[in-house]
C-alpha positions in Angstrom: -7.9 23.2 -1.4 -6.8 20.2 0.7 -9.7 20.5 3.1 -12.2 21.2 0.3 -11.4 18.0 -1.6 -11.5 15.8 1.5 -14.2 13.4 2.7 -15.2 12.7 6.3 -14.2 9.5 8.0 -15.6 8.3 11.3 -13.2 5.5 12.2 -12.7 1.9 11.4 -15.1 -1.1 11.1 -13.5 -4.4 12.1 -15.2 -7.3 10.2 -14.2 -10.8 11.2 -14.7 -13.8 9.1 -17.1 -15.8 11.2 -19.6 -13.1 12.1 -18.0 -10.5 14.4 -18.4 -6.8 13.5 -17.2 -4.0 15.7 -17.3 -0.2 15.4 -13.9 1.3 16.1 -14.6 5.1 15.9 -12.0 7.9 16.1 -12.3 10.1 19.2 -13.4 12.8 16.7 -14.4 12.5 13.1 -11.4 12.8 10.7 -10.8 13.7 7.1 -9.7 11.5 4.2 -7.7 13.0 1.4 -5.4 11.7 -1.4 -1.8 11.4 -0.2 -0.5 13.4 -3.2 -2.8 16.3 -2.2 -1.8 16.1 1.4 1.9 16.1 0.5 1.5 19.2 -1.7 -0.4 20.9 1.2 2.4 20.2 3.7 5.3 21.2 1.5 3.6 24.4 0.3 2.7 25.3 3.9 6.3 25.0 5.2 8.1 26.5 2.3 10.2 23.4 1.5 12.1 23.2 -1.7 10.9 20.0 -3.5 13.1 18.3 -6.0 10.9 16.2 -8.3 12.3 13.4 -10.5 15.3 13.1 -8.2 16.9 10.2 -6.2 19.2 10.2 -3.2 22.1 8.0 -4.2 24.3 8.3 -1.1 25.1 10.5 1.9 27.9 10.9 4.4 26.9 12.1 7.9 29.4 13.7 10.2 28.9 15.4 13.5 27.4 18.6 12.1 27.8 18.1 8.4 25.8 15.9 6.0 26.9 15.6 2.4 24.2 14.1 0.1 24.6 13.0 -3.5 21.4 13.5 -5.5 20.7 12.2 -9.0 18.6 14.7 -11.0 17.4 15.0 -14.6 20.3 17.4 -15.2 22.9 15.1 -13.6 24.4 14.6 -10.1 24.1 17.3 -7.5 25.7 17.5 -4.0 23.8 19.1 -1.1 25.5 20.0 2.1 23.4 20.4 5.3 23.8 20.6 9.0 21.1 18.0 9.7 19.4 15.1 8.0 15.9 13.9 8.7 15.2 10.5 7.0 11.6 9.6 6.4 12.0 7.2 3.5 9.7 4.3 4.2 10.1 0.6 3.7 13.7 -0.4 2.9 15.2 2.8 4.3 18.5 4.0 2.9 18.9 6.3 5.8 18.6 3.4 8.3 20.9 1.2 6.2 23.6 3.9 6.1 23.4 5.2 9.7 23.1 1.8 11.5 24.0 -1.1 9.2 24.2 -3.7 11.8 20.9 -2.8 13.4 19.3 -2.8 9.9 20.6 -6.4 9.1 19.5 -7.7 12.6 16.1 -6.1 13.1 14.8 -4.2 10.1 15.6 -6.4 7.1 13.9 -9.5 8.6 10.7 -7.6 9.4 10.0 -6.0 6.0 6.4 -6.8 5.1 5.1 -6.4 1.6 1.7 -5.0 0.8 -0.4 -5.3 -2.4 -2.9 -2.4 -2.9 -5.6 -2.6 -5.6 -7.5 0.5 -6.7 -10.5 0.0 -9.0 -13.9 1.3 -10.0 -16.8 -0.8 -8.9 -19.6 -1.2 -6.4 -19.7 -2.5 -2.8 -22.2 -2.5 0.0 -20.1 -0.3 2.3 -20.4 3.1 4.0 -17.4 5.2 2.7 -17.2 7.0 6.0 -15.6 3.9 7.6 -12.3 2.3 7.0 -12.6 -1.5 6.7 -10.3 -3.8 8.7 -10.9 -7.4 7.6 -9.8 -10.2 9.8 -9.8 -13.5 7.9 -9.5 -16.9 9.4 -6.3 -17.5 7.4 -3.8 -15.1 6.0 -1.2 -12.6 7.1 -2.0 -9.4 9.0 -5.3 -7.6 8.6 -6.9 -6.8 5.2 -8.0 -3.2 4.5 -10.9 -1.7 2.6 -11.6 1.9 1.8 -13.5 4.1 -0.7 -11.8 7.3 -1.8 -13.0 9.6 -4.5 -15.3 6.9 -5.9 -12.5 4.3 -6.1 -12.6 1.0 -4.1 -9.2 0.2 -2.5 -8.3 -3.1 -0.9 -4.9 -4.1 0.5 -3.3 -7.2 1.9 0.0 -8.0 3.5 1.9 -11.0 2.2 5.0 -13.1 2.5 7.4 -12.5 -0.4 8.2 -16.2 -0.6 4.5 -17.1 -1.1 3.4 -14.0 -3.1 0.3 -11.9 -2.9 -2.2 -13.7 -5.1 -3.5 -16.1 -2.5 -3.9 -13.4 0.2 -5.7 -11.1 -2.3 -7.8 -13.9 -3.5 -9.1 -14.8 0.0 -9.9 -11.1 0.7 -11.6 -10.5 -2.6 -13.7 -13.7 -2.3 -14.8 -12.7 1.2 -15.8 -9.1 0.1 -17.7 -10.5 -2.9 -19.7 -12.9 -0.8 -20.3 -10.8 2.3 -20.5 -7.2 0.8 -21.5 -7.9 -2.8 -18.3 -6.3 -4.1 -18.0 -6.0 -7.9 -14.8 -4.5 -9.3 -15.1 -3.0 -12.8 -12.6 -2.2 -15.5 -8.8 -2.4 -15.2 -7.5 -2.3 -11.6 -4.4 -0.3 -10.6 -2.0 -2.4 -8.6 0.6 -0.9 -6.3 3.2 -2.9 -4.4 4.8 -1.3 -1.3 6.2 -2.6 2.0 6.4 -1.5 5.6 8.9 -1.9 8.3 7.5 -3.9 11.2 10.6 -4.0 13.4 8.8 -1.8 16.0 6.3 -4.7 16.7 9.2 -6.4 18.6 10.1 -3.1 20.3 13.0 -2.4 18.0 13.2 1.3 16.9 16.1 3.3 15.5 15.9 7.1 15.8 19.1 7.9 14.0 22.5 9.1 15.3 24.4 12.3 15.8 22.8 15.1 13.7 20.8 12.6 11.6 17.2 11.7 12.7 14.9 8.9 11.6 11.2 9.5 11.7 8.1 7.6 10.6 8.5 4.1 9.2 12.3 4.6 8.7 12.4 4.5 12.5 10.0 1.6 12.8 7.0 3.7 13.8 3.7 2.2 12.8 0.5 2.0 14.9 -0.7 -1.5 15.8 -3.0 -1.6 12.8 -0.2 -1.0 10.4 -1.0 2.7 9.6 2.0 5.1 9.5 0.8 8.6 8.7 0.1 9.8 12.2 3.3 8.4 13.8 5.3 9.9 10.8 3.8 13.4 11.3 4.1 13.2 15.1 7.7 12.1 15.1 8.6 14.7 12.4 7.2 17.4 14.6 9.3 16.2 17.6 12.4 16.0 15.4 11.8 19.6 14.2 11.3 20.9 17.8 14.4 19.0 18.9 16.5 20.7 16.2 15.3 24.1 17.2 15.9 23.6 20.9 19.4 22.3 20.4 20.5 25.2 18.2 23.8 26.6 19.5 24.4 23.7 21.8 27.6 21.7 21.5 25.8 18.3 21.8 24.3 16.4 18.9 20.5 17.1 18.8 19.8 13.4 18.4 20.1 13.0 22.2 17.3 15.5 22.8 15.2 13.8 20.1 15.7 10.4 21.8 14.6 11.8 25.1 11.5 13.5 23.7 10.4 10.4 21.7 10.5 8.0 24.7 6.8 8.7 25.6 5.7 7.9 22.0 7.6 4.7 21.9 6.2 3.6 25.3 2.7 4.4 24.0 3.1 2.3 20.8 4.5 -0.6 22.8 1.5 -0.4 25.2 -1.1 -0.2 22.5 0.1 -3.5 21.0 -0.4 -5.4 24.2 -4.0 -4.3 24.9 -7.4 -4.6 23.2 -9.1 -1.9 25.2 -9.3 1.9 25.2 -7.6 3.8 22.4 -5.4 1.5 20.2 -3.7 3.6 17.6 -6.4 6.1 16.4 -9.3 3.7 17.1 -11.5 3.5 20.2 -12.1 -0.3 20.6 -14.7 -0.3 23.4 -17.2 -2.3 21.3 -14.7 -5.1 20.8 -13.4 -5.0 24.4 -16.8 -4.9 25.9 -18.4 -7.8 24.0 -18.3 -10.9 26.2 -19.6 -13.3 23.7 -17.7 -16.4 22.6 -17.4 -15.0 19.1 -15.8 -11.8 20.5 -13.4 -13.7 22.7 -12.2 -15.7 19.7 -11.9 -12.5 17.6 -9.8 -10.8 20.3 -7.4 -13.8 20.5 -7.0 -13.9 16.7 -6.5 -10.1 16.6 -3.8 -10.1 19.2 -1.9 -12.7 17.2 -2.1 -10.6 14.1 -1.2 -7.3 15.8 1.9 -8.9 17.4 
């Protein structure tokens, strides 16, 4: 069902205000699917017990015992487990509890807000490509996508300034350059991402508690987090299995196995050639025009 309801996606198209346009294809075509459908597919496939309408209020992590307090519709419930894998994004409770000093020093200052707009409408854009929009002014890189007939645009913004100016600049650019016309009432979603990994600061947890995905600071240079989340979660699961029966905390094995991924993410942020994240950037790296040189310089500043 997950595959049947998906659409194909060929990669990203980087559009720079000022004229530059660069194809950034995936090594192989991918699939685009609603996150809710993907989550259901993953949980059903692994047999996980899902607790809807619940909230983790607190947890205490010992050497091989984690006691978690969960607020449910029926009241409060305590769950005991041997291990904890924290993948809560943005302002991660798992990171705050496990490493409070690290959180205050590196994570809290690098929280970045995102405003996502979903709306019906029309736009001169091939839905098989993700849009990466590099404006002359602004924060980060704007995003554009079409999913199940809806137009999605997203901007990063500074909480002190707000999102309206960032969104206004991106909307105006898309209206002028791609004839975008949004229709009806738009759905607005505010989220945030943890950009501490941009400075090489990652936290993988401690003891029998693991942090994966954005909770660990794992984002690709473009700001996408789903692939690093799935990849790190698989490494965490394998580390738990391999350490079963050993008298050492499995976090040590996880840290060792994750080093290659951390090195790769750090390298990708420093280069504008080859494979950067999931995108092949040969068209951008190989263009020797003055416009492309200017675009590469602006892009490096935004990615770092």
